[in-house]
N, C-alpha and C positions, 0 to 999 in steps of 0.2 A: 579294859582296853580303852585308851583315851587318846589315840594318836591321829584320828581322822580329821579331815579339814572342815567338816560341817558345811559342805557346799550348798545343801538345800536351805540352809538358814542364813546365807549371805544376804545382806551385808552385816548381820549381827556377829558373824564369826570372822570378819575381816581382821579384827584386832584382838579378839577374845576366843580361846578354844571353846568348842561346844560344851564340854563338861563343866566349864566355869560360868556358863550362862546361868543367871539366877532365876529361881522360882521362889517366891515369898522371901526375897532378900537373902537367899542362900544358894550357892552353886549346886547344880544338879548332882555332881559327883559327891559333894558333901552330904546331901540327902541320902545317897546310896551308902556311903561309908558309915554314916550314923546308924542306918537300919541294920547293916551287917554287924556293927558293934553290938547292937541290941540282941542279935542272935549269937553272940559270943565269939565272933571272929576278931582276931587281933593282929594277923599277919597278912599284909597286902603287898602285891606287886602291881604297879600301874605302868602299863605300856604307853609311852608318850612319843610323839613326833612333832606334829604341827603345833607350834607355840607351846611346846611341852614345858619350857622353862617357867611359864606362868603357873602351871599346875604344880611343879616342883616348889616354886617360891611360896605358893599359897599353903600347901600341906606340909612342906618340909619332910622330916623323917617320921612324922606322926606322933611324936612324943607329947604334943599338946593335947592329944586325945588318948594317950596311954596305949598306943598301938605302934606297930612297926610298919613303915612304908619303904619299899625299895622301888626304884624306877628302872624300867627296861627301856632303853633308847634304841629305836629303829633308825638305822642310818639310810636304809632304802626300804621302800614299801615291801612288806613281806606277806601281804594278803591277810584275809580274815584270820585272826588269832595266831598268825605266824610268829609274832613277837614272843609268845610263851616258850618257843623253842630256845630262846636266849637265856632262860632261867636255868641256872646250873643245878639247883637243888630245891626241892619243895619241902616244907616242914610237915607235910601231911601226905598220905597216900592218895587222898582225894582232893581235887582242885575245883573250885567254883569259879567260873569265868563269866563275866557279864560285860556288856557294853556299858561304858561309863555314863552314858546319857539316857539309859533306860530308867524310867520311873515306874515302879510297880509296887503292888501290895502283896506280892507272892509270899507265902509262908515258907521261908527258906528251910526251916526245920522239917516241915512236911515234905518238901521237894527232895531234900537229902535222904530222909527216911525211906521214901518211895524208891529212890535210886539204889539204896542199899538192899532193900527187900527184893527188888527185881534182879539183883546181882548183875547189873548192866555195866558195860564198859563206859557208856556215856548216856546221859539223860538230857533232853532238851525241853525247855519251857517255851512254848509259843502260843499264840492265840489264833484259833481257826476263824476264818471269816466266811460268810455266806454272801456271795455277790450276785445280784440280780442282773443278768445280761439282757439288755434291751435289743440285742441283735440275735440273729440266728447263729447257731453254733454248729460247725462242721467238725466231726471227728474223722481224721484222715489217716491213711497209711500210704506214704509215697504220694502218687497222684490219684489214688482211689478214695472215694468217699465211703466211709464205713457207716456213718449215721448222720442224721440231721435233726436238730431240735431247735424250736423257736421259743424265745422268751423263757429261758430256764435259769434256775439258780445253779451257780457253780460254787462248790466248796473248795476253798484254798487254805493253806496254812503257810503264809509268807514268813520269812525269817530275816527281815532287814535288821532287826534288833533282837538280841536273844540272850538267854541265860542258860548255862548248862554246867553239868558236873562231869568230870572226867576222872578216870582212875590212874591214868599215866600220861606223861607228857606226849605231845604229838611230834611226829617227825617232820622237819621242814625240808622241802625240796627246793633248793635255791635255783635250779634250772627252770622250774615251772613257776617260781615265785608264789608258791602256795603251801599250805599245810596239809599233810596227809590226814584225811578223815575217811577211812574205808566205810563203804555203805553198810556193812554188817555191824557197825558200832551203834547205829541208831536204835534207841529203845522204843518199843511199841507203846 
């Protein structure tokens, strides 16, 4: 997924899409593609929108890396991973979807193996965080206070950037501008 505007990195992304920002003289997306190639992947679909022509011009069809790259062009924002609903056919039953700007050392083979062993419909890789709240925390229900705790740690698992595996394409609901991800698909 490489279609976002990269608003938090402005002005760096005013003229360059976030996936083409360089780390160690190499675009973030190229770091990711090279790692995926190392794990044996050779068929890529890259969803583009904002400054997408730069990404297409940089990577072309992938032949210079002996891989196949197809581009998915969003004409209107489709929400997180909505663009994959535009892919007419996948070459595999399982699909790995990552944000193009995620830099990770995840063992993709281990991640995939766990996904298969769990017989899950979807697996998500994320990083849990422990946040020290310097304020009192109220747990409420409506206008009733259920509990009160001062200076406690809160455990959260944010997903602003993610990697996951799916067994089938998602259904896109154009009325809601979102992709259908039923809650019962999340792997424990």
